[in-house]
PADRENMAR-609370 format. One record per residue: residue number from 1; x, y, z of N, C-alpha, C in turn; residue in one letter. Coordinates in steps of 0.1 Angstrom, whole numbers, always signed. Atoms other than C-alpha are relative to their C-alpha. Example, Ala and Ser with C-alpha at 12.3 -4.5 7.8 and 13.67 -1.06 7.14 Angstrom:
<nodes>
[1, [+9, -12, +0], [+123, -45, +78], [+9, +12, +0], a],
[2, [-9, -11, +0], [+137, -11, +71], [-8, +11, +8], s],
</nodes>
This chain:
<nodes>
[1, [-1, -12, -11], [+1152, +1487, +506], [+8, -6, +15], m],
[2, [-5, +6, -11], [+1175, +1481, +535], [-7, +4, +14], g],
[3, [+7, -5, -14], [+1165, +1484, +573], [+7, +12, +5], r],
[4, [-4, -15, -6], [+1166, +1520, +587], [+7, -1, +12], s],
[5, [-6, +1, -12], [+1192, +1525, +612], [-9, +5, +13], p],
[6, [+6, -1, -11], [+1180, +1526, +649], [+0, +13, +4], c],
[7, [-2, -13, -5], [+1192, +1561, +655], [+12, +7, -9], c],
[8, [-10, -7, +9], [+1215, +1586, +638], [+15, +1, +11], e],
[9, [-11, +6, -7], [+1249, +1575, +648], [+13, +14, -2], k],
[10, [-7, -9, +3], [+1266, +1608, +636], [+5, +8, +14], a],
[11, [-3, -6, -12], [+1266, +1625, +673], [-2, -10, +11], h],
[12, [+1, +7, -12], [+1266, +1594, +694], [+14, -4, +5], t],
[13, [-13, +7, -4], [+1294, +1580, +716], [+5, -14, -1], n],
[14, [-6, +16, +0], [+1313, +1547, +712], [+9, -1, +9], k],
[15, [-12, +1, -9], [+1337, +1529, +730], [-10, -5, +13], g],
[16, [+3, +7, -14], [+1333, +1518, +768], [-7, +11, +4], a],
[17, [+9, -9, -7], [+1305, +1531, +789], [+6, +4, +11], w],
[18, [-5, -5, -12], [+1311, +1554, +818], [-7, -3, +10], t],
[19, [+9, +1, -11], [+1300, +1553, +851], [-13, +10, +1], k],
[20, [+12, -10, -1], [+1277, +1585, +848], [-10, -6, -11], e],
[21, [+10, +4, +12], [+1262, +1568, +815], [-7, -12, +7], e],
[22, [+6, +15, -5], [+1253, +1533, +834], [-10, +7, +9], d],
[23, [+12, -6, -11], [+1236, +1555, +863], [-10, +7, -7], d],
[24, [+9, -8, +6], [+1217, +1576, +840], [-9, -13, -7], r],
[25, [+7, +10, +5], [+1206, +1545, +820], [-8, -9, +9], l],
[26, [+8, +7, -10], [+1195, +1526, +853], [-10, +9, +6], v],
[27, [+14, -7, -8], [+1176, +1555, +870], [-11, +1, -12], a],
[28, [+7, -2, +10], [+1159, +1560, +837], [-9, -12, +1], y],
[29, [+6, +12, +1], [+1147, +1522, +834], [-6, -2, +13], i],
[30, [+5, +2, -14], [+1140, +1521, +870], [-14, +9, +1], r],
[31, [+13, -9, +0], [+1115, +1552, +866], [-10, -2, -12], a],
[32, [+9, +0, +12], [+1100, +1544, +832], [+0, -14, -7], h],
[33, [+1, +14, +7], [+1107, +1508, +822], [+9, +0, -10], g],
[34, [-8, +1, +11], [+1124, +1495, +794], [-4, +10, -11], e],
[35, [+5, -10, +9], [+1103, +1512, +768], [+4, -6, -15], g],
[36, [-6, +1, +14], [+1112, +1516, +730], [+15, +6, +3], c],
[37, [-14, -1, -1], [+1148, +1513, +729], [+6, +12, -11], w],
[38, [-6, -9, +9], [+1151, +1537, +699], [-3, +15, +6], r],
[39, [+0, -16, -6], [+1136, +1569, +718], [+7, +0, +13], s],
[40, [-7, -1, -13], [+1154, +1559, +752], [+11, +7, +1], l],
[41, [-12, -9, -2], [+1187, +1576, +746], [-2, +14, +3], p],
[42, [+4, -13, +2], [+1174, +1609, +739], [-11, +3, +12], k],
[43, [+9, -3, -12], [+1147, +1606, +768], [+10, -1, +13], a],
[44, [-12, +1, -14], [+1176, +1595, +793], [+9, +10, -2], a],
[45, [-10, -10, +1], [+1199, +1623, +780], [+14, -6, -1], g],
[46, [-15, +7, +7], [+1224, +1597, +765], [+4, +2, -14], l],
[47, [-7, +0, +14], [+1245, +1602, +734], [+5, -13, -4], l],
[48, [-2, +15, +4], [+1242, +1564, +727], [-8, -5, -10], r],
[49, [+11, +5, +9], [+1225, +1543, +702], [-8, -9, +7], c],
[50, [+12, +9, -9], [+1194, +1526, +712], [+4, -15, +2], g],
[51, [-3, +13, -1], [+1209, +1492, +703], [+11, -1, +11], k],
[52, [-12, +1, -8], [+1241, +1500, +724], [-7, +1, +18], s],
[53, [+8, +0, -14], [+1216, +1509, +755], [-6, -12, +4], c],
[54, [+5, +12, -2], [+1199, +1477, +751], [+9, -10, +3], r],
[55, [-7, +10, -3], [+1227, +1453, +751], [+9, +3, +14], l],
[56, [-9, -4, -12], [+1246, +1475, +781], [-12, -4, +11], r],
[57, [+10, +4, -11], [+1213, +1468, +801], [-2, -13, +2], w],
[58, [+2, +15, -1], [+1207, +1431, +792], [+12, -6, +6], i],
[59, [-11, +7, -5], [+1242, +1421, +796], [+6, +4, +11], n],
[60, [-8, -3, -11], [+1256, +1441, +823], [-8, +8, +11], y],
[61, [+6, -11, -9], [+1232, +1466, +841], [-13, -8, +6], l],
[62, [+12, +7, -6], [+1201, +1442, +849], [+4, -4, +15], r],
[63, [+0, +5, -16], [+1196, +1437, +889], [+0, -15, +0], p],
[64, [+2, +14, -1], [+1188, +1400, +883], [+11, -7, -6], d],
[65, [-11, +7, +5], [+1221, +1391, +865], [+8, -8, +12], l],
[66, [-8, +5, -10], [+1242, +1366, +882], [+13, +1, -4], k],
[67, [-14, -2, +3], [+1277, +1375, +886], [+10, -14, +6], r],
[68, [-9, +10, -4], [+1307, +1352, +890], [+2, -11, -13], g],
[69, [-2, +11, +8], [+1319, +1319, +874], [-12, -9, -1], n],
[70, [+11, +9, +2], [+1296, +1293, +861], [+3, -14, +8], f],
[71, [-2, +10, -8], [+1291, +1265, +886], [+0, -14, -8], t],
[72, [+0, +12, +8], [+1295, +1228, +876], [-14, -5, -4], e],
[73, [+14, +1, +5], [+1258, +1223, +876], [-2, +7, -10], a],
[74, [+3, -8, +12], [+1254, +1251, +852], [+6, -6, -14], e],
[75, [-8, +5, +10], [+1279, +1235, +830], [-7, -12, -6], d],
[76, [+8, +13, +7], [+1260, +1200, +827], [-13, +5, -3], e],
[77, [+12, -8, +6], [+1228, +1219, +822], [+1, +6, -13], l],
[78, [-3, -4, +10], [+1242, +1238, +795], [+3, -11, -13], i],
[79, [-3, +13, +9], [+1257, +1205, +779], [-11, -6, -3], i],
[80, [+11, +8, +4], [+1225, +1189, +782], [-10, +7, -11], k],
[81, [+9, -7, +8], [+1203, +1217, +766], [+5, +1, -14], l],
[82, [-6, -1, +14], [+1228, +1222, +739], [-1, -13, -8], h],
[83, [+2, +13, +9], [+1225, +1184, +730], [-16, -2, -9], s],
[84, [+15, +1, +5], [+1188, +1189, +726], [-4, +13, -10], l],
[85, [+3, -11, +7], [+1186, +1225, +713], [+9, +4, -11], l],
[86, [-10, -6, +10], [+1217, +1230, +696], [+6, +14, +4], g],
[87, [-6, -13, -3], [+1230, +1267, +692], [-12, +11, +1], n],
[88, [+11, -9, -4], [+1197, +1283, +704], [+4, +5, +15], k],
[89, [-5, -5, -14], [+1214, +1304, +730], [-10, +8, +8], w],
[90, [+12, -9, -9], [+1184, +1325, +738], [-9, -8, +6], s],
[91, [+7, +10, -4], [+1164, +1294, +746], [+5, -6, +11], v],
[92, [-7, +6, -12], [+1190, +1281, +767], [+3, +7, +11], i],
[93, [+3, -8, -9], [+1194, +1312, +786], [-11, +3, +7], a],
[94, [+12, +0, -8], [+1159, +1311, +795], [-1, -10, +11], g],
[95, [+1, +13, -9], [+1165, +1278, +814], [+12, +4, +13], r],
[96, [-9, -5, -12], [+1195, +1296, +835], [-3, +15, +5], l],
[97, [+4, -13, -5], [+1182, +1324, +856], [+12, +8, +2], p],
[98, [-10, -10, -2], [+1203, +1353, +855], [+13, -1, -9], g],
[99, [-12, +2, +12], [+1229, +1342, +826], [-10, +6, -13], r],
[100, [+5, -7, +14], [+1225, +1361, +792], [+3, -12, -11], t],
[101, [-4, +7, +13], [+1225, +1344, +758], [+14, +1, -6], d],
[102, [-15, -2, +4], [+1257, +1361, +748], [+10, -6, +10], n],
[103, [-9, +6, -9], [+1275, +1351, +779], [+0, -15, +0], e],
[104, [+1, +14, +2], [+1264, +1314, +775], [+10, -3, -12], i],
[105, [-6, +2, +13], [+1277, +1317, +739], [+14, +0, +2], k],
[106, [-15, -3, -1], [+1309, +1329, +748], [+9, -10, +10], n],
[107, [-2, +9, -10], [+1313, +1305, +778], [+2, -15, -6], y],
[108, [+1, +12, +10], [+1305, +1276, +754], [+12, -1, -9], w],
[109, [-9, -1, +12], [+1330, +1286, +727], [+15, -1, +12], n],
[110, [-11, +0, -8], [+1358, +1292, +754], [+6, -9, +9], t],
[111, [-1, +12, -12], [+1353, +1264, +782], [-4, -13, -5], h],
[112, [+6, +14, -1], [+1326, +1238, +778], [+5, -5, -17], i],
[113, [-7, +10, +11], [+1340, +1227, +741], [+9, -6, +3], r],
[114, [-12, +7, +0], [+1374, +1221, +751], [-2, -10, +13], r],
[115, [+1, +12, -10], [+1361, +1201, +783], [-8, -12, -8], k],
[116, [+5, +11, +6], [+1340, +1180, +760], [+10, -8, -7], l],
[117, [-12, +7, +8], [+1369, +1174, +737], [+9, -9, +9], v],
[118, [-9, +11, -9], [+1389, +1161, +767], [-4, -10, +5], s],
[119, [+6, +13, -4], [+1362, +1137, +776], [-1, -8, -12], r],
[120, [+2, +9, +12], [+1362, +1123, +740], [-14, +0, -4], g],
[121, [+15, +0, +5], [+1330, +1136, +731], [+2, +11, -11], i],
[122, [+1, -13, +11], [+1323, +1158, +699], [-10, +10, +5], d],
[123, [+8, -8, -3], [+1308, +1190, +708], [-12, +4, -7], p],
[124, [+11, -1, +11], [+1286, +1190, +678], [-12, -9, +1], t],
[125, [+11, +12, -1], [+1270, +1157, +680], [-2, -4, +13], t],
[126, [+1, +6, -13], [+1275, +1150, +716], [+2, -14, -1], h],
[127, [-2, +12, +2], [+1286, +1115, +704], [+16, -3, +2], m],
[128, [-14, +1, -2], [+1319, +1097, +713], [+9, +4, -15], p],
[129, [-8, -4, +13], [+1347, +1110, +687], [+3, -13, -6], i],
[130, [-6, +11, +5], [+1361, +1075, +681], [-11, -10, -7], n],
[131, [+9, +10, +5], [+1327, +1056, +674], [-11, +8, -7], e],
[132, [+11, -5, +11], [+1303, +1059, +645], [-12, -1, +7], p],
[133, [+14, +1, -5], [+1266, +1068, +652], [-5, -11, -3], a],
[134, [+8, +12, +2], [+1244, +1038, +657], [-8, +1, -12], p],
[135, [+11, -1, +9], [+1219, +1052, +634], [+7, -3, -13], v],
[136, [-8, +3, +13], [+1244, +1052, +606], [+1, -15, -3], e],
[137, [-4, +15, -1], [+1254, +1015, +614], [-12, -6, -5], e],
[138, [+13, +7, +3], [+1217, +1004, +612], [-4, +3, -13], a],
[139, [+6, -4, +14], [+1209, +1024, +580], [+11, -10, -9], t],
[140, [-11, +7, +9], [+1241, +1009, +562], [-3, -15, +2], s],
[141, [+5, +12, +0], [+1230, +975, +575], [-13, -7, -7], t],
[142, [+12, +1, +7], [+1196, +977, +563], [+1, +1, -15], i],
[143, [-2, +0, +13], [+1207, +991, +529], [+9, -11, -6], s],
[144, [-7, +12, +5], [+1231, +963, +524], [-6, -11, -1], s],
[145, [+9, +13, +0], [+1207, +936, +534], [-12, +3, -11], s],
[146, [+13, -3, +9], [+1180, +951, +510], [+6, -2, -12], g],
[147, [-8, +1, +13], [+1207, +954, +481], [+4, -14, -4], v],
[148, [-1, +16, +2], [+1215, +915, +487], [-12, -6, -4], a],
[149, [+14, +6, +2], [+1179, +905, +488], [-3, +1, -16], n],
[150, [+4, -6, +14], [+1174, +927, +454], [+7, -10, -9], s],
[151, [-10, +8, +8], [+1203, +909, +438], [-4, -14, -1], k],
[152, [+2, +13, +1], [+1193, +875, +447], [-13, -3, -7], e],
[153, [+12, +1, +9], [+1157, +880, +434], [+2, +3, -13], e],
[154, [-3, -3, +14], [+1170, +895, +402], [+6, -13, -7], s],
[155, [-5, +11, +7], [+1193, +864, +395], [-9, -12, -2], n],
[156, [+9, +13, +2], [+1164, +840, +402], [-7, +2, -11], m],
[157, [+9, -2, +11], [+1142, +859, +377], [+6, -3, -12], v],
[158, [-6, +2, +15], [+1171, +857, +349], [+0, -13, +1], k],
[159, [-1, +14, +1], [+1173, +819, +358], [-12, -8, -4], n],
[160, [+14, +5, +2], [+1136, +815, +352], [-8, -5, +11], g],
[161, [+7, +7, -12], [+1127, +806, +388], [-9, +14, +5], i],
[162, [+8, -9, -5], [+1098, +823, +401], [-1, +0, +15], s],
[163, [-5, -3, -15], [+1103, +840, +434], [-14, -1, +8], t],
[164, [+13, +2, -5], [+1064, +835, +443], [-1, -13, +6], t],
[165, [+2, +14, -3], [+1067, +799, +448], [+11, -6, +11], n],
[166, [-14, +5, -8], [+1099, +799, +470], [-7, +2, +16], i],
[167, [+3, -1, -16], [+1089, +791, +508], [+9, +8, +6], e],
[168, [-7, -9, -12], [+1099, +819, +533], [+5, -7, +10], k],
[169, [-3, +7, -13], [+1099, +795, +561], [+0, -15, -4], n],
[170, [-2, +15, +4], [+1113, +758, +552], [-8, -8, +10], p],
[171, [+9, +9, -10], [+1095, +747, +586], [-13, +4, -1], v],
[172, [+12, -5, +2], [+1057, +747, +580], [-4, -9, +9], q],
[173, [+8, +8, -6], [+1031, +731, +601], [-11, -4, -12], e],
[174, [+9, +4, +7], [+1010, +706, +583], [-14, -2, +3], r],
[175, [+15, -2, -8], [+973, +706, +587], [-4, -14, -6], c],
[176, [+4, +14, +2], [+959, +671, +587], [-12, -1, -9], p],
[177, [+9, +3, +12], [+937, +658, +557], [-16, +2, +5], d],
[178, [+15, +2, -5], [+901, +666, +562], [-9, -3, -13], l],
[179, [+11, +4, +9], [+872, +651, +543], [-10, +10, -2], n],
[180, [+11, -9, +2], [+849, +680, +532], [-11, -3, -8], l],
[181, [+11, +2, +7], [+826, +662, +511], [-12, -5, +6], e],
[182, [+13, +1, -8], [+793, +664, +529], [-13, -5, -9], l],
[183, [+12, +5, +3], [+760, +647, +521], [-12, +3, +8], r],
[184, [+11, -5, -10], [+727, +659, +532], [-11, -10, -6], i],
[185, [+11, +11, +3], [+700, +633, +535], [-14, +0, +12], s],
[186, [+10, -1, -11], [+666, +631, +555], [+2, -8, +12], p],
[187, [-3, +8, -12], [+666, +618, +589], [-7, -15, +1], p],
[188, [+8, +14, -2], [+661, +582, +598], [-9, -1, +8], y],
[189, [+13, +3, -10], [+628, +573, +612], [-4, -16, +0], q],
[190, [+3, +15, +0], [+620, +540, +625], [-15, -1, +3], q],
[191, [+15, -3, +0], [+585, +532, +618], [-5, -12, +10], e],
[192, [+5, +7, -11], [+567, +521, +650], [-13, -4, -3], s],
[193, [+13, +1, +2], [+535, +519, +634], [-4, -7, -13], l],
[194, [+5, +8, +12], [+520, +495, +608], [-11, +4, -5], n],
[195, [+14, -5, +3], [+490, +513, +605], [+2, +14, -6], t],
[196, [+0, -14, +8], [+490, +544, +581], [-14, +9, +7], t],
[197, [+10, -8, -7], [+472, +572, +600], [-4, +10, -10], l],
[198, [+6, -12, +8], [+452, +599, +584], [+2, +14, +5], c],
[199, [-4, -12, -6], [+454, +636, +586], [-7, +4, +10], f],
[200, [+9, -3, -12], [+425, +637, +608], [+5, -6, +15], g],
[201, [-6, +6, -12], [+442, +613, +634], [+11, +9, +5], c],
[202, [-11, -6, -2], [+472, +633, +632], [-1, +13, +9], n],
[203, [+4, -15, -4], [+453, +666, +642], [-10, -6, +14], l],
[204, [+6, +4, -12], [+433, +644, +671], [-15, -2, -3], g],
[205, [+17, +0, +5], [+398, +642, +650], [-2, -15, -3], i],
[206, [+1, +14, -2], [+381, +608, +654], [-11, -2, -13], k],
[207, [+9, +3, +8], [+360, +592, +628], [-2, +7, -15], n],
[208, [-1, -4, +12], [+372, +606, +596], [+0, -10, -12], t],
[209, [+4, +13, +10], [+365, +589, +561], [+14, -8, -4], e],
[210, [-10, +8, +4], [+402, +580, +553], [+7, -6, +11], d],
[211, [-5, +8, -12], [+409, +567, +590], [-2, -14, -4], c],
[212, [+3, +13, -1], [+414, +531, +591], [+5, -7, +11], n],
[213, [+0, +5, -15], [+419, +529, +629], [-15, -3, +3], r],
[214, [+14, +6, -6], [+392, +511, +648], [-1, +10, +12], s],
[215, [+2, -8, -9], [+374, +528, +675], [+7, -5, +15], d],
[216, [-5, +4, -11], [+392, +508, +702], [+14, +3, +0], g],
[217, [-15, -3, +0], [+426, +523, +696], [+0, +17, +2], e],
[218, [-1, -12, -3], [+441, +554, +710], [+16, +5, -4], l],
[219, [-15, -1, +3], [+469, +573, +696], [+6, +9, +9], i],
[220, [-10, -6, -11], [+498, +586, +718], [+10, +4, -8], s],
[221, [-12, -5, +4], [+525, +609, +709], [-5, +10, -13], g],
[222, [+3, -8, +12], [+528, +633, +678], [+9, +0, -9], s],
[223, [-7, -2, +10], [+544, +638, +646], [+7, -16, -4], g],
[224, [-6, +14, +5], [+568, +607, +636], [+0, -10, +13], s],
[225, [-1, +6, -14], [+565, +595, +675], [-13, -7, +2], n],
[226, [+17, +2, -2], [+526, +585, +671], [+4, -16, +2], l],
[227, [+0, +16, -7], [+519, +551, +690], [-14, -2, -1], v],
[228, [+17, +4, -2], [+484, +533, +685], [+0, -6, +12], v],
[229, [+1, +11, -12], [+475, +518, +719], [-15, -4, -3], i],
[230, [+13, +8, +3], [+446, +492, +715], [-7, +0, +13], s],
[231, [+6, +0, -13], [+420, +499, +742], [-11, -12, +1], l],
[232, [+11, +10, +1], [+399, +466, +734], [+5, -12, +10], g],
</nodes>
C-alpha cells in the first residue's frame, strides 16, 4: 500500500500563490499556529494542498526568514558544515538562523560549488583536486610493506630458514656473565671457649650434673658468644 495523499487535489489551486492567499495563510497561522497541515487549508479557507501551504510558509512567509544575499561569513560556515555533515541540509540550516534547507541547497549548487572548484578544492571531498588523499597513501604504503614482508618470510620458509631465530635488531645489549651457582653452609663460628658448657649453663642454672665448670667461673654472653670468666 502506498502513502495516502495529504489532501484531495481535484479541486485545489496550483501554480503561483496570490497576495490574497498569502495574507490568509499568514493570518490563520498567527491566530491558531501551524497545527496540522492536512486540515489547515480547509480551516484557513484556501484551495491549496497541505504540503503546498507548509512549503509556502516555511520558505517564504515566516517572519524570521532572512532576506537578501548570503554573506561571506555564511558562505564559509556552509562550507565548513558541509565538510563535516555532507548533504544534510536541514541540519546545516539549523546552524544558520533565518535560512531554509531548500535555500541553502540551491545556493550550494549554484554558487558555492563553483567557488570551491575555482579554489582548486573538490566540493565533495573538500580536498585539493590534484593531490591524493593522505589516508590512501598511508594505506597503500602499509599494504605494500606488509606484502613485501610476507614475501620475504615465505621465501625464507621455502629455503628452510626459520624465521623465529632471526634477530629483529642486530644491535643488542649483552648482559654480563653471572655465576648463579649458590651454596648454602652453616655460619662460621669462632670457638672462644675450650670448655663445653652444659644445657643448664646456657640457661643460667648452676651446679647441674653435666656441668664441667668450676664454681669460680662466671658465664658472660649468650648463645655462640658465651665467654667463661674466672673469678678465682
